[in-house]
C-alpha positions in Angstrom: 43.9 -7.5 30.0 42.9 -11.2 28.8 39.2 -11.9 28.4 39.5 -14.7 30.9 40.4 -12.3 33.6 38.2 -9.3 32.5 35.7 -7.6 34.6 33.6 -4.7 33.9 31.1 -2.5 35.9 28.7 -3.1 33.3 28.4 -5.5 30.3 25.8 -4.7 27.5 24.9 -7.6 25.3 24.0 -6.6 21.7 25.4 -3.8 19.6 22.2 -2.8 17.5 20.5 0.5 18.3 19.6 -0.3 22.0 23.0 -1.6 22.8 24.7 1.3 21.4 22.4 4.0 22.9 22.9 2.4 26.3 26.8 2.5 25.8 26.5 6.0 24.6 24.8 7.0 28.2 27.1 4.8 30.1 30.0 6.6 28.3 28.5 10.0 29.1 28.3 9.0 32.9 31.8 7.8 33.0 31.0 4.1 33.8 33.2 1.4 32.9 31.6 -0.9 30.4 32.0 -3.1 27.5 29.4 -4.1 24.5 29.6 -7.8 23.4 28.2 -8.5 19.9 28.2 -12.0 18.3 28.5 -10.8 14.8 28.9 -6.9 14.0 27.5 -3.7 14.9 24.0 -3.4 13.4 24.0 -7.0 12.2 20.4 -7.6 11.8 20.0 -4.4 9.7 23.1 -5.5 7.6 22.4 -9.3 7.2 18.7 -10.1 7.8 16.7 -7.5 5.7 15.7 -8.0 2.1 17.4 -5.7 -0.7 14.6 -3.3 -0.8 14.1 -2.9 2.8 13.6 0.6 4.0 12.3 2.2 7.3 8.7 2.5 7.8 8.8 5.5 10.0 10.2 8.9 8.5 13.9 9.7 8.8 13.3 12.5 11.4 12.2 9.9 14.0 15.7 8.7 13.9 16.8 10.3 17.1 19.6 8.3 18.9 21.5 10.4 21.7 23.0 13.4 20.2 23.0 11.6 16.8 19.7 12.9 15.0 19.2 12.0 11.2 21.7 14.3 9.5 20.5 13.7 5.7 18.7 15.9 3.3 15.4 14.0 3.3 13.9 13.9 6.8 10.6 13.0 5.6 12.1 10.0 3.6 12.6 6.6 4.5 16.1 5.3 4.9 17.1 2.2 3.0 19.1 -0.6 4.4 22.5 0.6 3.6 21.7 4.1 4.9 20.4 2.6 8.2 23.7 0.7 8.6 25.7 3.8 7.9 23.7 5.7 10.4 24.4 3.3 12.9 28.0 2.8 12.2 28.4 6.9 12.4 26.6 6.6 15.8 29.0 4.1 17.2 32.3 5.9 15.8 30.8 9.2 17.3 31.8 8.3 20.8 34.2 5.4 20.2 31.8 2.9 21.5 33.6 0.0 23.2 32.1 -2.9 21.1 33.8 -6.1 21.0 32.4 -8.1 17.9 32.6 -11.6 17.1 32.1 -12.4 20.7 29.1 -15.0 21.4 27.8 -15.1 25.1 27.0 -18.6 25.8 25.6 -18.1 29.4 24.8 -15.5 31.7 24.5 -16.3 35.3 24.8 -14.9 38.9 27.9 -15.0 40.8 28.6 -15.0 44.6 26.5 -12.4 46.5 26.4 -10.1 43.5 27.5 -9.5 40.1 27.4 -11.9 37.1 29.6 -14.2 35.1 29.6 -14.5 31.3 30.7 -17.5 29.7 31.6 -16.3 26.0 33.4 -17.4 23.0 36.2 -15.0 24.1 36.6 -16.6 27.5 35.0 -15.8 31.0 34.0 -12.4 31.8 32.4 -10.8 35.1 30.3 -7.7 35.4 28.6 -5.9 38.4 25.6 -5.2 36.0 24.3 -6.5 32.8 22.2 -4.9 30.1 20.7 -7.4 27.5 20.1 -5.6 24.3 19.6 -8.4 22.0 15.9 -7.2 21.0 12.7 -9.4 20.8 13.1 -11.0 17.6 15.4 -14.0 18.0 14.3 -17.1 16.0 11.7 -17.3 13.2 8.6 -19.1 13.8 7.6 -21.9 11.3 4.6 -24.0 11.8 5.2 -27.7 11.9 3.3 -28.4 8.9 6.3 -27.0 7.0 7.9 -30.3 7.7 5.4 -32.0 5.3 6.2 -30.0 2.4 7.8 -31.8 -0.8 11.6 -31.2 -0.8 11.3 -29.4 -4.2 9.5 -26.5 -2.6 12.1 -23.9 -1.3 11.2 -22.6 2.1 12.6 -19.3 3.5 12.0 -17.4 6.7 11.5 -13.4 6.4 15.4 -13.0 7.6 16.5 -15.2 4.8 14.6 -13.5 1.9 16.7 -10.9 -0.4 14.9 -10.3 -3.6 12.8 -12.2 -6.3 15.8 -13.2 -8.4 16.9 -15.6 -5.6 13.7 -17.8 -6.0 13.0 -20.5 -8.6 10.5 -20.0 -11.2 7.0 -20.5 -10.1 4.3 -19.2 -7.9 5.1 -18.1 -4.3 3.2 -18.6 -1.2 3.6 -15.9 1.6 2.3 -16.8 5.2 1.6 -13.9 7.1 0.7 -10.2 6.8 2.5 -8.2 9.5 4.9 -5.6 8.2 7.3 -8.0 6.6 4.9 -10.4 5.0 2.8 -7.5 3.6 6.1 -5.7 2.3 7.5 -9.0 0.8 4.1 -9.4 -1.0 4.6 -6.1 -2.6 8.2 -6.8 -3.3 7.3 -10.0 -5.5 4.2 -8.5 -6.9 6.1 -5.6 -8.4 8.6 -7.9 -9.6 5.7 -9.8 -11.7 5.6 -13.0 -9.8 2.3 -14.7 -8.9 1.9 -14.3 -5.2 -0.5 -16.3 -3.0 -0.7 -14.5 0.3 -2.2 -15.9 3.4 -4.0 -13.0 5.3 -3.5 -12.7 8.9 -5.1 -10.2 11.5 -2.5 -7.7 11.3 -3.8 -4.1 11.5 -2.9 -1.4 8.7 -2.4 2.5 8.6 -2.5 4.9 6.0 0.7 6.3 5.0 -0.5 9.8 4.5 -3.8 11.5 5.5 -5.0 15.1 5.5 -1.8 16.4 4.1 0.7 14.7 6.3 2.2 11.4 7.1 0.1 9.6 9.7 3.4 9.0 11.9 3.8 12.8 12.1 0.0 13.2 13.2 0.5 10.5 15.8 3.7 12.0 17.0 2.0 15.4 17.5 -0.8 13.6 19.6 1.6 12.0 21.9 0.9 8.5 20.9 4.4 7.3 20.8 5.0 8.4 24.3 2.0 6.9 26.1 3.3 4.3 28.7 2.3 0.8 28.3 1.1 1.2 31.8 -1.6 3.5 30.5 -2.6 2.0 27.6 -6.1 0.4 27.2 -4.9 -2.9 26.5 -2.1 -2.9 29.4 0.7 -5.5 28.8 -1.3 -7.1 25.9 -0.2 -4.3 23.8 3.5 -5.5 23.5 2.1 -8.5 21.9 0.2 -6.8 19.0 1.4 -6.9 15.5 2.6 -3.7 14.1 0.6 -1.8 11.4 1.6 -2.7 7.8 2.6 0.3 5.6 5.6 0.9 3.7 8.3 3.7 3.0 9.0 2.5 -0.4 9.0 4.9 -3.1 8.9 7.8 -0.7 6.1 6.1 1.2 2.6 4.9 0.4 0.0 2.4 1.8 0.0 -1.2 1.5 -3.3 -2.0 0.2 -3.7 -5.9 -0.1 -7.2 -5.3 -1.8 -5.5 -3.3 -4.7 -2.9 -6.2 -5.1 -5.8 -8.7 -5.4 -7.3 -6.4 -7.9 -4.0 -6.6 -10.0 -3.7 -10.3 -9.8 -2.4 -11.2 -6.5 -4.4 -14.2 -4.8 -5.6 -13.8 -1.2 -6.7 -16.5 1.3 -7.5 -16.6 4.9 -5.1 -17.9 7.7 -3.2 -21.1 6.8 -4.7 -23.9 8.9 -3.7 -27.2 7.2 -1.6 -29.1 4.8 -3.5 -32.4 3.8 -3.2 -34.5 0.6 -0.8 -32.0 -0.9 -3.2 -29.1 -0.6 -2.9 -26.1 1.6 -6.0 -25.4 3.7 -7.0 -21.8 4.7 -9.5 -20.6 7.0 -12.6 -18.7 6.1 -11.6 -15.3 7.6 -10.4 -13.4 4.7 -12.9 -10.9 4.5 -13.0 -10.5 8.3 -9.1 -10.0 8.3 -9.1 -7.6 5.5 -12.1 -5.4 7.1 -10.4 -5.6 10.6 -7.1 -4.2 9.1 -9.1 -1.8 7.2 -11.1 -0.7 10.4 -8.0 0.0 12.4 -6.8 2.3 9.6 -10.0 4.3 9.6 -10.1 4.5 13.3 -6.5 6.4 13.1 -8.0 8.5 10.7 -11.0 9.3 13.0 -8.5 10.0 15.7 -6.5 12.5 13.4 -9.9 14.2 12.5 -10.8 14.7 16.2 -7.2 16.1 16.9 -7.6 18.6 13.7 -10.9 19.6 14.9 -10.0 20.1 18.7 -7.0 22.1 17.9 -8.3 24.1 15.0 -5.7 23.0 12.6 -5.8 24.0 9.1 -5.6 20.6 7.1 -6.9 19.6 3.7 -10.2 17.5 3.8 -9.7 13.9 2.4 -12.5 11.9 1.0 -12.7 8.4 2.4 -12.9 5.9 -0.5 -14.6 2.6 -0.3 -12.6 -0.7 -0.7 -11.3 -1.3 -4.4 -11.8 -5.0 -4.0 -14.0 -7.5 -1.9 -13.3 -11.3 -1.9 -15.8 -13.1 -4.1 -18.2 -15.7 -2.4 -16.1 -18.6 -4.0 -12.9 -17.4 -2.8 -10.8 -20.5 -2.6 -10.0 -22.4 0.7 -7.4 -24.6 -0.8 -4.2 -24.2 -2.8 -2.5 -27.3 -4.5 1.1 -27.6 -3.3 2.1 -28.8 -6.9 1.7 -25.1 -8.2 3.8 -23.6 -5.6 7.6 -23.3 -5.9 8.5 -21.3 -2.9 7.0 -20.6 0.6 8.1 -17.7 2.6 7.2 -17.9 6.3 6.4 -14.4 7.7 4.8 -15.9 10.8 6.8 -14.0 13.4 9.6 -14.4 15.7 10.2 -16.2 19.1 12.4 -15.0 21.8 15.2 -17.1 22.9 16.8 -16.5 26.2 18.0 -20.1 26.8 21.3 -18.7 27.6 20.3 -16.3 30.3 20.4 -18.4 33.6 18.6 -15.7 35.7 15.0 -15.9 37.4 13.5 -13.0 35.4 11.0 -14.8 33.2 7.4 -15.6 33.2 5.8 -18.9 32.2 6.0 -18.0 28.5 9.6 -17.2 28.5 9.2 -13.6 28.4 11.3 -11.1 30.5 9.4 -9.8 33.6 10.4 -6.1 33.9 9.2 -2.6 34.7 10.5 0.1 32.1 13.5 -2.6 31.5 14.2 -3.1 35.2 14.1 -6.8 36.0 13.3 -8.5 39.5 17.0 -9.6 39.5 19.1 -6.8 41.0 21.5 -5.1 38.4 20.0 -7.0 35.5 18.2 -4.8 32.7 16.8 -5.2 29.3 16.2 -2.7 26.6 15.4 -2.6 23.0 12.1 -4.6 23.5 8.8 -3.5 21.8 6.8 -1.5 24.2 9.6 -1.8 27.0 8.0 1.5 28.2 6.2 3.3 25.3 5.0 2.7 21.8 8.2 4.3 20.7 10.5 2.1 22.6 11.0 -0.4 19.8 12.0 2.6 17.4 14.8 4.7 16.8 12.8 7.6 18.2 12.5 6.5 21.8 15.1 3.7 22.6 17.7 6.5 23.5 15.3 7.6 26.2 14.8 4.0 27.5 18.5 3.7 27.6 18.9 7.0 29.4 16.5 5.7 32.1 18.4 2.4 32.7 21.7 4.0 32.8 20.5 6.5 35.4 19.2 3.6 37.5 22.6 2.0 37.1 24.5 5.0 38.1 22.2 5.4 41.2 23.0 1.8 42.4 26.7 2.1 42.2 28.5 2.4 45.4 30.6 5.5 44.7 29.2 9.0 43.3 29.1 9.2 39.6 29.6 12.6 37.9 28.7 13.2 34.4 31.6 13.1 31.9 32.3 16.0 29.6 
């Protein structure tokens, strides 16, 4: 069959963990489908992560359908190459029907039902579509970046690989989500002078009272709480993840300690005037806010241990190792900076989707991945259903739920294969 005349019951767009998990469940249910991937399986993990990248959640949380982590370090943190191997193995385990190198240009409705996809391999049609392209499409770079001198190397987080790719000189990192915090550590450990613009991202301790904090939170059911029951409601989906690292077996990322060792911290970047970066006077508040979240999680763990009469070592709470001095600089001369790395988040780009399924901000409107457009679904978004939705731990559960909906809407009965 040529691509131009191809028709499938379901077309899945994207071959990361979300698309592959959906394909696994569609295969299990005997539903005809194809997975279209612009690049290659697990592309983001292969090509858009830095060299020292590793998971921030323990390996035992990697629970794709019938494909749990199979290595000898369940409490460790897979590095980039191991993550790619894990996903490649998963795809091979059920001979996932992935077509790589196929870019979907547009997705639109057709007739009284179904969809037409204009792709780089021709036109395809589908009765149902599952968009599994994730929630991180286009790096966000502030407009003030346009005013930086041409000699300053500018990278987004998906372009950074290692300290050796950067020219000599000081590095300014803007943003302290997981990526910004981890890149600051990567360059700091390499002996580079790092200037870090600290935002409002929260942090979490790696270990507390004898266990990884992820293990405690898992036992408490925190990753299974639906967003509909979260105190913040839908706003929880917009929160920045807590920064921590799995590097070196796992440890805290303590920006205060980095500062005591020579890293220079500032508040949020607000301006670029007269060849000087300007920063807000919120460094102390941002550091204190991140610490408060980490301490709050420890309090939650303490209550869980007490309530359930769990035997666990007592851990002393230590005061911060560094406080911003009263004369913390509010500006930085551009002339001393050779590189700026923008770790300021990603925007979602669904311009290719010609379906009425978005709100005023361009976000998909859905309930547990089911959109208002019949037979159109999304999977793999942060907080699609629970905190675990954006992780290897629960993306398979989301995929199972959506494929059950797809099967129920089919005209003829569908029996489980195998």
